[in-house]
C-alpha positions as a Markdown table, in Angstrom:
| # | Residue | x | y | z |
|---|---|---|---|---|
| 1 | Met | 126.5 | 54.2 | -1.1 |
| 2 | Asn | 124.8 | 57.7 | -1.0 |
| 3 | Thr | 124.0 | 59.4 | -4.1 |
| 4 | Ile | 126.0 | 62.4 | -5.1 |
| 5 | Lys | 123.6 | 65.4 | -5.2 |
| 6 | Leu | 124.7 | 67.4 | -8.3 |
| 7 | Tyr | 121.8 | 69.9 | -7.6 |
| 8 | Tyr | 123.6 | 71.2 | -4.6 |
| 9 | Asp | 126.7 | 72.0 | -6.6 |
| 10 | Asp | 124.8 | 73.6 | -9.5 |
| 11 | Pro | 121.0 | 74.1 | -9.2 |
| 12 | Tyr | 121.1 | 75.4 | -12.9 |
| 13 | Met | 122.4 | 72.0 | -14.2 |
| 14 | Arg | 119.8 | 70.8 | -16.7 |
| 15 | Ala | 121.5 | 67.6 | -18.0 |
| 16 | Phe | 124.1 | 65.1 | -16.6 |
| 17 | Asp | 125.6 | 61.7 | -17.1 |
| 18 | Ala | 125.6 | 58.9 | -14.4 |
| 19 | Val | 125.7 | 55.2 | -13.9 |
| 20 | Val | 122.9 | 53.0 | -12.8 |
| 21 | Thr | 123.7 | 51.4 | -9.5 |
| 22 | Asp | 120.5 | 49.7 | -8.8 |
| 23 | Cys | 117.0 | 49.0 | -10.2 |
| 24 | Val | 114.3 | 47.3 | -8.2 |
| 25 | Pro | 110.7 | 46.7 | -9.0 |
| 26 | Glu | 108.0 | 48.3 | -6.9 |
| 27 | Gly | 104.5 | 47.4 | -8.1 |
| 28 | Lys | 104.3 | 48.0 | -11.9 |
| 29 | Arg | 107.2 | 50.6 | -11.7 |
| 30 | Tyr | 110.9 | 50.5 | -11.0 |
| 31 | Leu | 113.0 | 52.4 | -8.5 |
| 32 | Ile | 116.3 | 53.4 | -10.1 |
| 33 | Thr | 119.4 | 54.5 | -8.2 |
| 34 | Leu | 122.3 | 56.4 | -9.8 |
| 35 | Asp | 125.8 | 57.1 | -8.5 |
| 36 | Arg | 125.0 | 60.9 | -9.1 |
| 37 | Thr | 121.9 | 62.9 | -10.0 |
| 38 | Ala | 120.7 | 66.3 | -10.8 |
| 39 | Phe | 117.0 | 65.4 | -9.9 |
| 40 | Tyr | 116.0 | 67.0 | -6.7 |
| 41 | Pro | 113.9 | 64.6 | -4.6 |
| 42 | Glu | 110.7 | 65.7 | -2.8 |
| 43 | Gly | 111.5 | 67.3 | 0.5 |
| 44 | Gly | 111.3 | 70.3 | 2.7 |
| 45 | Gly | 107.8 | 71.3 | 1.2 |
| 46 | Gln | 109.3 | 71.4 | -2.4 |
| 47 | Pro | 108.1 | 68.8 | -5.0 |
| 48 | Cys | 110.5 | 66.7 | -6.8 |
| 49 | Asp | 112.0 | 67.3 | -10.2 |
| 50 | Leu | 110.7 | 65.4 | -13.2 |
| 51 | Gly | 112.4 | 64.7 | -16.6 |
| 52 | Arg | 114.0 | 61.8 | -18.3 |
| 53 | Leu | 116.7 | 59.1 | -17.8 |
| 54 | Gly | 117.6 | 58.1 | -21.4 |
| 55 | Ser | 114.3 | 57.5 | -23.1 |
| 56 | Glu | 112.5 | 56.8 | -19.7 |
| 57 | Pro | 110.3 | 59.5 | -18.2 |
| 58 | Val | 111.0 | 60.1 | -14.5 |
| 59 | Leu | 107.7 | 59.9 | -12.7 |
| 60 | Asp | 108.8 | 60.6 | -9.1 |
| 61 | Val | 112.0 | 61.2 | -7.1 |
| 62 | Gln | 112.4 | 60.3 | -3.5 |
| 63 | Glu | 115.3 | 60.1 | -1.0 |
| 64 | Arg | 115.6 | 57.3 | 1.6 |
| 65 | Asn | 118.6 | 57.3 | 4.0 |
| 66 | Gly | 120.8 | 59.4 | 1.6 |
| 67 | Val | 119.9 | 57.3 | -1.5 |
| 68 | Ile | 117.9 | 58.9 | -4.2 |
| 69 | Arg | 115.4 | 56.7 | -6.1 |
| 70 | His | 114.0 | 57.7 | -9.4 |
| 71 | Thr | 110.7 | 56.1 | -10.4 |
| 72 | Cys | 110.3 | 54.9 | -14.0 |
| 73 | Ala | 107.8 | 52.8 | -15.8 |
| 74 | His | 110.6 | 50.5 | -17.2 |
| 75 | Ser | 113.7 | 49.1 | -15.8 |
| 76 | Leu | 117.3 | 50.3 | -16.5 |
| 77 | Thr | 120.3 | 48.0 | -16.6 |
| 78 | Val | 122.6 | 48.2 | -13.6 |
| 79 | Gly | 126.1 | 49.2 | -14.4 |
| 80 | Val | 125.2 | 51.0 | -17.7 |
| 81 | Pro | 125.7 | 54.8 | -18.1 |
| 82 | Val | 122.6 | 56.9 | -18.6 |
| 83 | His | 122.0 | 60.5 | -19.7 |
| 84 | Gly | 119.6 | 62.4 | -17.4 |
| 85 | Glu | 117.7 | 65.6 | -18.3 |
| 86 | Ile | 115.4 | 67.5 | -15.8 |
| 87 | Asp | 112.3 | 69.5 | -16.7 |
| 88 | Trp | 113.9 | 72.9 | -16.5 |
| 89 | Ala | 110.8 | 74.9 | -16.6 |
| 90 | Arg | 109.5 | 73.0 | -13.5 |
| 91 | Arg | 112.8 | 73.3 | -11.8 |
| 92 | Phe | 113.2 | 77.0 | -12.3 |
| 93 | Asp | 109.6 | 77.5 | -11.2 |
| 94 | His | 110.4 | 75.7 | -7.9 |
| 95 | Met | 113.5 | 77.7 | -7.5 |
| 96 | Gln | 111.6 | 81.0 | -7.9 |
| 97 | Gln | 108.8 | 79.9 | -5.4 |
| 98 | His | 111.3 | 78.6 | -2.9 |
| 99 | Ser | 113.6 | 81.7 | -3.0 |
| 100 | Gly | 110.7 | 84.1 | -2.9 |
| 101 | Glu | 109.3 | 82.2 | 0.1 |
| 102 | His | 112.7 | 82.6 | 1.9 |
| 103 | Ile | 112.8 | 86.3 | 1.5 |
| 104 | Val | 109.2 | 87.0 | 2.6 |
| 105 | Ser | 109.5 | 84.5 | 5.5 |
| 106 | Gly | 112.6 | 86.1 | 6.7 |
| 107 | Met | 111.2 | 89.5 | 6.7 |
| 108 | Leu | 107.8 | 88.4 | 8.3 |
| 109 | Cys | 109.4 | 86.3 | 11.0 |
| 110 | Ser | 111.8 | 89.2 | 11.8 |
| 111 | Ala | 109.0 | 91.8 | 11.9 |
| 112 | Tyr | 106.5 | 89.8 | 13.8 |
| 113 | His | 108.9 | 87.7 | 16.0 |
| 114 | Cys | 107.3 | 84.5 | 14.7 |
| 115 | Asp | 108.2 | 81.2 | 13.0 |
| 116 | Asn | 107.3 | 79.6 | 9.7 |
| 117 | Val | 105.6 | 76.5 | 11.0 |
| 118 | Gly | 104.4 | 75.1 | 7.6 |
| 119 | Phe | 105.3 | 75.3 | 4.0 |
| 120 | His | 103.8 | 73.6 | 1.0 |
| 121 | Met | 104.7 | 74.4 | -2.6 |
| 122 | Gly | 101.6 | 73.4 | -4.6 |
| 123 | Ala | 101.2 | 73.1 | -8.3 |
| 124 | Asp | 99.4 | 76.5 | -8.3 |
| 125 | Val | 100.2 | 78.3 | -5.1 |
| 126 | Val | 102.7 | 78.4 | -2.2 |
| 127 | Thr | 101.0 | 78.0 | 1.2 |
| 128 | Ile | 102.8 | 79.2 | 4.3 |
| 129 | Asp | 101.8 | 79.0 | 8.0 |
| 130 | Tyr | 103.1 | 81.4 | 10.7 |
| 131 | Asn | 102.4 | 81.2 | 14.4 |
| 132 | Ala | 101.6 | 84.8 | 14.9 |
| 133 | Glu | 98.6 | 87.0 | 14.1 |
| 134 | Ile | 99.9 | 89.1 | 11.2 |
| 135 | Pro | 97.4 | 91.6 | 9.8 |
| 136 | Trp | 96.8 | 91.7 | 6.1 |
| 137 | Glu | 98.1 | 95.3 | 6.0 |
| 138 | Gly | 101.4 | 94.1 | 7.4 |
| 139 | Val | 101.5 | 91.2 | 4.8 |
| 140 | Leu | 101.2 | 93.8 | 2.1 |
| 141 | Glu | 104.0 | 96.0 | 3.6 |
| 142 | Ile | 106.3 | 92.9 | 3.6 |
| 143 | Glu | 105.4 | 92.2 | 0.0 |
| 144 | Arg | 106.5 | 95.8 | -0.9 |
| 145 | Arg | 109.7 | 95.4 | 1.0 |
| 146 | Ala | 110.4 | 91.9 | -0.4 |
| 147 | Asn | 109.9 | 93.2 | -4.0 |
| 148 | Gln | 112.3 | 96.1 | -3.4 |
| 149 | Tyr | 114.8 | 93.6 | -2.1 |
| 150 | Ile | 114.3 | 91.4 | -5.2 |
| 151 | Trp | 114.8 | 94.2 | -7.6 |
| 152 | Glu | 118.0 | 95.3 | -5.9 |
| 153 | Asn | 119.5 | 91.9 | -7.0 |
| 154 | His | 121.1 | 90.6 | -3.9 |
| 155 | Pro | 123.4 | 87.5 | -4.3 |
| 156 | Met | 122.3 | 84.3 | -2.5 |
| 157 | Lys | 124.8 | 82.4 | -0.5 |
| 158 | Ile | 125.0 | 78.7 | 0.5 |
| 159 | Leu | 126.9 | 77.9 | 3.6 |
| 160 | Trp | 128.0 | 74.5 | 5.2 |
| 161 | Pro | 129.3 | 75.8 | 8.6 |
| 162 | Asp | 131.1 | 73.5 | 11.0 |
| 163 | Gly | 129.6 | 72.7 | 14.4 |
| 164 | Asp | 131.2 | 75.6 | 16.3 |
| 165 | Thr | 130.3 | 78.2 | 13.6 |
| 166 | Leu | 126.8 | 76.8 | 13.4 |
| 167 | Ala | 126.3 | 77.1 | 17.1 |
| 168 | Glu | 127.1 | 80.7 | 16.9 |
| 169 | Leu | 125.0 | 81.4 | 13.8 |
| 170 | Ser | 121.5 | 82.8 | 14.0 |
| 171 | Tyr | 119.3 | 81.1 | 11.4 |
| 172 | Arg | 115.7 | 79.9 | 11.0 |
| 173 | Ser | 114.8 | 76.2 | 11.2 |
| 174 | Lys | 111.6 | 74.4 | 12.0 |
| 175 | Lys | 113.3 | 71.5 | 13.9 |
| 176 | Ala | 116.6 | 70.5 | 15.6 |
| 177 | Leu | 119.1 | 69.4 | 13.1 |
| 178 | Asp | 121.9 | 66.7 | 13.3 |
| 179 | Gly | 125.0 | 66.3 | 11.1 |
| 180 | Pro | 126.0 | 68.8 | 8.4 |
| 181 | Val | 123.6 | 71.6 | 8.0 |
| 182 | Arg | 123.1 | 73.5 | 4.8 |
| 183 | Ile | 122.3 | 77.2 | 5.3 |
| 184 | Thr | 120.7 | 79.3 | 2.6 |
| 185 | Glu | 121.2 | 83.0 | 3.0 |
| 186 | Phe | 119.7 | 86.0 | 1.3 |
| 187 | Pro | 121.9 | 88.7 | 3.0 |
| 188 | Gly | 119.7 | 91.2 | 4.9 |
| 189 | Ala | 116.5 | 89.3 | 4.3 |
| 190 | Asp | 116.8 | 85.7 | 5.5 |
| 191 | Arg | 119.1 | 83.1 | 6.8 |
| 192 | Cys | 117.6 | 79.6 | 6.9 |
| 193 | Ala | 118.4 | 75.9 | 7.1 |
| 194 | Cys | 117.2 | 74.5 | 3.8 |
| 195 | Cys | 117.7 | 71.6 | 1.5 |
| 196 | Gly | 115.9 | 73.0 | -1.5 |
| 197 | Thr | 117.0 | 74.6 | -4.7 |
| 198 | His | 117.2 | 78.3 | -5.1 |
| 199 | Val | 118.1 | 81.1 | -7.6 |
| 200 | Ser | 121.6 | 82.5 | -7.4 |
| 201 | Ala | 120.5 | 86.1 | -7.0 |
| 202 | Ser | 117.3 | 87.7 | -5.8 |
| 203 | Ala | 116.4 | 89.4 | -9.1 |
| 204 | Gln | 115.7 | 86.0 | -10.6 |
| 205 | Val | 112.7 | 85.7 | -8.4 |
| 206 | Gly | 111.1 | 88.4 | -10.4 |
| 207 | Leu | 108.4 | 89.5 | -8.0 |
| 208 | Val | 106.3 | 88.1 | -5.2 |
| 209 | Lys | 102.6 | 88.6 | -4.7 |
| 210 | Phe | 100.4 | 87.4 | -1.7 |
| 211 | Ile | 97.0 | 86.4 | -2.9 |
| 212 | Gly | 95.4 | 84.8 | 0.3 |
| 213 | Trp | 95.2 | 85.4 | 4.0 |
| 214 | Gln | 93.3 | 83.5 | 6.7 |
| 215 | Lys | 93.5 | 82.8 | 10.3 |
| 216 | Phe | 95.0 | 79.4 | 11.0 |
| 217 | Arg | 95.4 | 77.9 | 14.5 |
| 218 | Ser | 97.2 | 80.5 | 16.6 |
| 219 | Gly | 98.4 | 82.4 | 13.6 |
| 220 | Val | 97.8 | 82.9 | 9.9 |
| 221 | Arg | 98.0 | 81.0 | 6.6 |
| 222 | Leu | 99.2 | 82.9 | 3.6 |
| 223 | Glu | 99.1 | 82.1 | -0.1 |
| 224 | Leu | 102.0 | 83.3 | -2.2 |
| 225 | Leu | 102.9 | 83.4 | -5.8 |
| 226 | Cys | 106.5 | 84.1 | -7.1 |
| 227 | Gly | 108.2 | 84.8 | -10.5 |
| 228 | Lys | 106.2 | 83.6 | -13.6 |
| 229 | Arg | 103.3 | 82.4 | -11.4 |
| 230 | Ala | 102.8 | 86.0 | -10.0 |
| 231 | Leu | 103.2 | 87.5 | -13.4 |
| 232 | Asp | 100.7 | 85.1 | -15.0 |
| 233 | Tyr | 98.3 | 85.7 | -12.2 |
| 234 | Leu | 98.5 | 89.5 | -12.4 |
| 235 | Ala | 98.2 | 89.5 | -16.2 |
| 236 | Ala | 95.0 | 87.3 | -15.9 |
| 237 | Ser | 93.6 | 89.6 | -13.3 |
| 238 | Trp | 94.3 | 92.7 | -15.4 |
| 239 | Gln | 92.6 | 91.0 | -18.4 |
| 240 | Gln | 89.5 | 90.1 | -16.3 |
| 241 | Asn | 89.3 | 93.6 | -14.7 |
| 242 | Ser | 89.6 | 95.3 | -18.2 |
| 243 | Ala | 86.8 | 93.0 | -19.5 |
| 244 | Ile | 84.7 | 94.2 | -16.4 |
| 245 | Gly | 85.5 | 97.7 | -17.2 |
| 246 | Arg | 84.4 | 97.4 | -20.8 |
| 247 | Glu | 81.0 | 95.9 | -19.7 |
| 248 | Leu | 80.6 | 98.7 | -17.2 |
| 249 | Ser | 81.8 | 101.5 | -19.5 |
| 250 | Val | 84.6 | 102.5 | -17.1 |
| 251 | Lys | 88.4 | 102.4 | -17.0 |
| 252 | Pro | 90.1 | 99.4 | -15.3 |
| 253 | Asp | 91.0 | 101.6 | -12.3 |
| 254 | Ala | 87.4 | 102.5 | -11.8 |
| 255 | Thr | 85.8 | 99.1 | -11.8 |
| 256 | Cys | 85.4 | 98.8 | -8.1 |
| 257 | Gly | 83.3 | 102.0 | -7.7 |
| 258 | Ala | 81.2 | 101.0 | -10.7 |
| 259 | Val | 80.5 | 97.6 | -9.2 |
| 260 | Leu | 79.5 | 99.2 | -5.9 |
| 261 | Arg | 77.1 | 101.5 | -7.6 |
| 262 | Leu | 75.6 | 98.6 | -9.6 |
| 263 | Lys | 75.2 | 96.7 | -6.2 |
| 264 | Glu | 73.3 | 99.6 | -4.8 |
| 265 | Glu | 71.1 | 99.8 | -7.9 |
| 266 | Leu | 70.4 | 96.1 | -7.7 |
| 267 | Ser | 69.6 | 96.2 | -4.0 |
| 268 | Ala | 67.0 | 99.0 | -4.6 |
| 269 | Leu | 65.6 | 97.1 | -7.5 |
| 270 | Lys | 65.3 | 93.9 | -5.4 |
| 271 | Gln | 63.4 | 95.8 | -2.7 |
| 272 | Arg | 61.1 | 97.2 | -5.2 |
| 273 | Cys | 60.5 | 93.7 | -6.7 |
| 274 | Asp | 59.9 | 92.2 | -3.3 |
| 275 | Thr | 57.3 | 94.9 | -2.5 |
| 276 | Leu | 55.5 | 94.3 | -5.8 |
| 277 | Glu | 55.8 | 90.5 | -5.2 |
| 278 | Thr | 54.3 | 90.8 | -1.8 |
| 279 | Glu | 51.4 | 93.0 | -3.0 |
| 280 | Arg | 50.7 | 90.3 | -5.7 |
| 281 | Phe | 50.8 | 87.5 | -3.2 |
| 282 | Ala | 48.3 | 89.3 | -0.9 |
| 283 | Ala | 45.9 | 89.9 | -3.8 |
| 284 | Leu | 46.2 | 86.3 | -4.8 |
| 285 | Ala | 45.7 | 85.2 | -1.3 |
| 286 | Ala | 42.5 | 87.3 | -0.9 |
| 287 | Arg | 40.9 | 85.3 | -3.9 |
| 288 | Tyr | 41.1 | 82.1 | -1.9 |
| 289 | Glu | 39.4 | 83.4 | 1.3 |
| 290 | Asn | 37.8 | 80.3 | 2.9 |
| 291 | Ala | 38.3 | 78.3 | -0.2 |
| 292 | Gly | 39.4 | 75.1 | 1.6 |
| 293 | His | 42.4 | 73.1 | 0.1 |
| 294 | Val | 44.2 | 75.2 | -2.7 |
| 295 | Leu | 46.6 | 74.1 | -5.3 |
| 296 | Leu | 48.7 | 76.8 | -7.1 |
| 297 | Ile | 51.1 | 76.2 | -10.0 |
| 298 | Gln | 53.2 | 79.3 | -10.7 |
| 299 | Pro | 56.1 | 80.4 | -12.9 |
| 300 | Pro | 59.5 | 79.9 | -11.6 |
| 301 | Met | 60.3 | 81.6 | -8.2 |
| 302 | Glu | 62.9 | 81.6 | -5.6 |
| 303 | Pro | 62.3 | 78.9 | -2.7 |
| 304 | Asp | 61.7 | 81.9 | -0.2 |
| 305 | Ala | 59.1 | 83.3 | -2.5 |
| 306 | Val | 57.3 | 80.0 | -2.9 |
| 307 | Arg | 57.2 | 79.7 | 0.9 |
| 308 | Arg | 55.9 | 83.2 | 1.4 |
| 309 | Leu | 53.1 | 82.8 | -1.1 |
| 310 | Cys | 52.1 | 79.4 | 0.4 |
| 311 | Asp | 52.1 | 81.0 | 3.8 |
| 312 | Met | 49.8 | 83.9 | 2.9 |
| 313 | Val | 47.3 | 81.7 | 0.9 |
| 314 | Ala | 47.3 | 79.1 | 3.8 |
| 315 | Ala | 46.5 | 81.8 | 6.4 |
| 316 | Arg | 43.3 | 82.7 | 4.5 |
| 317 | Cys | 42.0 | 79.5 | 2.7 |
| 318 | Gly | 41.1 | 77.6 | 5.9 |
| 319 | Gly | 42.6 | 74.4 | 4.5 |
| 320 | Arg | 45.8 | 73.1 | 3.0 |
| 321 | Cys | 47.8 | 75.2 | 0.5 |
| 322 | Ala | 50.3 | 73.7 | -2.0 |
| 323 | Val | 52.3 | 75.9 | -4.2 |
| 324 | Phe | 54.5 | 74.5 | -7.0 |
| 325 | Ala | 56.7 | 77.1 | -8.9 |
| 326 | Gly | 58.7 | 76.2 | -12.0 |
| 327 | Gln | 58.1 | 74.3 | -15.3 |
| 328 | Asp | 57.7 | 70.7 | -16.4 |
| 329 | Gly | 60.6 | 68.5 | -15.0 |
| 330 | Ala | 61.6 | 71.1 | -12.3 |
| 331 | Tyr | 59.5 | 72.6 | -9.6 |
| 332 | Lys | 60.0 | 74.1 | -6.2 |
| 333 | Tyr | 57.2 | 73.4 | -3.7 |
| 334 | Ala | 55.8 | 74.5 | -0.4 |
| 335 | Val | 52.9 | 72.8 | 1.5 |
| 336 | Ile | 51.2 | 74.3 | 4.5 |
| 337 | Gln | 48.4 | 73.2 | 6.6 |
| 338 | Pro | 48.3 | 74.9 | 9.9 |
| 339 | Gly | 47.7 | 72.6 | 12.8 |
| 340 | Ala | 47.8 | 69.3 | 10.7 |
| 341 | Asp | 50.3 | 66.5 | 10.4 |
| 342 | Ile | 51.2 | 66.3 | 6.8 |
| 343 | Arg | 54.3 | 64.1 | 7.0 |
| 344 | Glu | 52.6 | 61.1 | 5.4 |
| 345 | Leu | 51.1 | 63.2 | 2.7 |
| 346 | Ile | 54.5 | 64.7 | 1.8 |
| 347 | Lys | 56.1 | 61.2 | 1.8 |
| 348 | Glu | 53.5 | 60.0 | -0.6 |
| 349 | Met | 53.7 | 63.2 | -2.8 |
| 350 | Asn | 57.6 | 62.9 | -3.0 |
| 351 | Thr | 57.2 | 59.2 | -4.1 |
| 352 | Ala | 54.5 | 60.2 | -6.7 |
| 353 | Leu | 56.2 | 63.3 | -8.0 |
| 354 | Asn | 59.9 | 62.3 | -7.7 |
| 355 | Gly | 60.4 | 64.9 | -5.0 |
| 356 | Arg | 62.9 | 65.7 | -2.4 |
| 357 | Gly | 62.1 | 67.6 | 0.8 |
| 358 | Gly | 60.1 | 67.6 | 4.0 |
| 359 | Gly | 59.3 | 69.5 | 7.2 |
| 360 | Arg | 57.2 | 69.4 | 10.3 |
| 361 | Asp | 54.4 | 71.3 | 12.2 |
| 362 | Gly | 52.2 | 71.5 | 9.1 |
| 363 | Phe | 54.9 | 72.9 | 6.8 |
| 364 | Ala | 57.0 | 71.2 | 4.2 |
| 365 | Gln | 59.3 | 72.5 | 1.3 |
| 366 | Gly | 61.4 | 70.9 | -1.4 |
| 367 | Ser | 61.6 | 70.2 | -5.1 |
| 368 | Ala | 59.9 | 67.9 | -7.5 |
| 369 | Ala | 61.0 | 66.5 | -11.0 |
| 370 | Cys | 57.6 | 66.0 | -12.6 |
| 371 | Gly | 55.1 | 67.6 | -15.0 |
| 372 | Glu | 52.0 | 69.9 | -14.2 |
| 373 | Ala | 49.7 | 67.1 | -15.0 |
| 374 | Asp | 51.3 | 64.7 | -12.5 |
| 375 | Ile | 50.9 | 67.4 | -9.8 |
| 376 | Arg | 47.2 | 68.0 | -10.6 |
| 377 | Thr | 46.5 | 64.2 | -10.7 |
| 378 | Phe | 48.1 | 63.7 | -7.3 |
| 379 | Phe | 46.1 | 66.5 | -5.7 |
| 380 | Gly | 42.9 | 65.2 | -7.2 |
| 381 | Gly | 42.2 | 68.0 | -9.8 |
| 382 | Leu | 42.5 | 71.0 | -7.4 |
């Protein structure tokens, strides 16, 4: 016997009474079937409801061939009435996300003559795939239109059209459907075949906010937040932007310009530092003219700087140059000996100095977890 789906009659139902019709073990858990349920099973990209059956937490809800099974850690007695309560905060969040997705998808598909070919309602964000190249500017325009539609508070409609009516009806669907088809309609925005739970009027979505765009296959993948998720995201973003503004001594609406100026200043400072560093390396390299093998232990530097110093010294010393930059326990190294095969040396060095790295053609670079004394011992007191 199929389970009566109370969530179709009233998606706002938070509690209900039912009778246990079956209870079968599955691993260490139990699959419980009721004659009626308000728990929405996972499906159509929407996660399942959670909550309780009596004192038992409902851990998962799935539908198989019209029968809805509630997963619990303990068994319930067949034939006994049970009181069910759903996690309303989770349910309403799903209703907001699903309804908001309908509104934006209807508008996007209409504007760009495309299809919604993928939908996933995650715990943090809704991901939607469209088979058209929709520009980000176009997405933002649909966001503006969708929010205007939401605030106008349009009523949502649920239709169960007969076969003849359905054949004449224009609606979105990702696949061919057999049997009774449930149509969800936000008049003027979207009409779609859908089995999910939705708000009764658009204003209850609150707002929609796109936060991600990327090319995906032949179209785009968008990330969407609706309702409380969108509000929480925007509030957190405002708080973070305000904190940035305080650090930069500007108002929140001026942080972008302030950051760009700071980037320019940092770029100029980096160029100046690079020039000074190069001059220092050249002077240091000159001290080792024709010195043969050279070992230099330096303060911490970036790997590229370690390589550049080693290269400049190796070009003048006439032998092998090894540069270690860092402090005891953590060094970056570069070893250069033009024209020589140093692979065996580097292998022995990595073993002795707990190092990682390598190279070829007389050059090697990596890191070592050792002390300065260990380095000097390996290189024989250089």
